[in-house]
N, C-alpha and C positions, 0 to 999 in steps of 0.2 A: 731636533730633539735627541738628546743622548739616549743610548740604549744600554740596558744592563741585562746580560745573559747570566743566569744563575744555574749552576750545576746543583740541582736540588738535593740529591742524596749525598753528594760530596759535602755540602754545607751542613746538612743534618748530622752527618757523621763527625763533623768537626766542632760544631757549637755545643758546648756542654749541656745547656738546657734541652736542646733538641735531641741530642744523643741519648740522654736519659729517657726522654719520651719514646724515642724509637725502640729502645730496649723493651719497653712495656707494650707500646702500641704504635706501630708505624703510621697509621692513618692520622693519629693525633699530632705526631711530629710534622707530617706534611701540612696539616691544617694550620698549625702554629707558624710554620715557616711562611705559608702563603699570607696569613694575617699580617705578619711582620713585613713582608714584601709589599703588601698593599699600602701600609703606612709609609714605607720608603718611597714608593712610586708617587704617592700624594705629596709627600714632603719635598722631594727633589724635582718633581715634574718630569721624571724620566719614564720612558717606556720600559717596563720590566717583563722579562720572559723567563719563566722557571722551567727547566727541562729535567724530567725524571727518566731514569733508565727503565726500560720495560722489563728488565730481568727481575726486578723486585715486584712488579705488578704485571704479570704476563698477560698477553693479549695483543690486540691490534693497536696501532697508533691512534692516539686520540688527542684532541685539542679542546680547550675550553678557556673561559676567562672567569676570574673571580675578583670582584671589585675592579681594580685597575691593573690586574696582573694577568698576563697570558700564561697558560699552563699547557705544557706539552709532555705527553708520555711518548717516548720513542717507540718505533717499531720493534718487535721482538728481534733480538740479535743486533740491534743498533745501539751503540753507547750514547750517553749524553754528550760526550766529547765529540763524537762524529757529528751529531746533530748541531751542536754549537758551532762547529766549523762551517757547516752548510748554511746555517742561519746567518752567520757573520758575513759570509760571501754574498748572500742574497740581500742582506740589509745594508750593505756597504753604501754609504752616501758621503760625499765630501763634507757636507755640513754637520753630519752626526758623528759623535765619538761612540765607539762600542767598548764597553767594559765587560769583563768576564769575572764573576765571583766564583772562585774555586780554590781548593787546596792543592790541586794538581798543577804542576808547572810544566813538566815534560809532556804530559798528555795533550796540552793545548799549544804546543810550540808552533804549529802552523798558523793558528789564529793570531798569536802574538807577533809572529813574523810579518803578518799582514797589517799590523798597526793597532790591533786591539790592545787595550790596557788591562792588566791583571789587577784584581783586588783580591788579596789573599783572604782565606776564610777568617783568620784571626783579625786582620785589619777591618774586614767588613763587619764582624761581630762588634768590635769596639765602636765603629761608626754608627751601627744600629743602636747600640746602647745610648750613645750621645744624642742621636736624633730622638729616641723615645723619651729621654729626659727633657729635651726642648719641647716636644709635643705636650708632655704632661704639664710642664711649666706654663705653656701658652693656654692650655685648656683651663688650668686653675686661674690664670689671670682673667680669662673671659668670664668664668663663673663668678669670680670675685667682683668683677665690674658690673655684673648683672644682679648682684645682691641688692635687695630692697633697702634703700636708705631710710632710716627712721628720722623724721624731722621733729625736733623739739619745739613745741609751741608753748607760748605763754598761756597761762590759765585763761586770760581774757579772750585770746584768739580761739583757743580750744572751745570755750563756751559759745562763741559766735558760730563756729562750725557745727557744733552740736545742735544749736537752734535751727540752723539751716537744714541739717539732716532730718530733723523732726518736722520740718515743714513750716518753720518760722514761728513756732509757738512761743 
């Protein structure tokens, strides 16, 4: 299974919609990012891990999952870049490809040198928009296919059904 490591605050700071949310309420921006990552994980079938720097949410390291997304807040004084490098080394498997979604290039030079593939924040945003369009289209197709069809009956057949409904009178 391919693995996507997402530098959470890096992506929030780069995606227009999330950046605007962050300026008013950081928690809403994080929630929206995690919702979008859950859609991505479901659509792609990838393992998605979002890493947030603890300097914006001080405290001890914490991990949880939300939908199909693993969420990690780093230890205080540990950057998301450092955690991403450690995770990539720990998760390295010859069958899996590791991708890193970030707008940092030089910060992640170690992980890229180890074979991880970079998805720039802008490329990732474009891919997410395309995936969300496909998901919306598919949901609409499913809804349309479930719409109740109205059958046009001749007056004679409708009359027979009505008699049956009334108990054969």
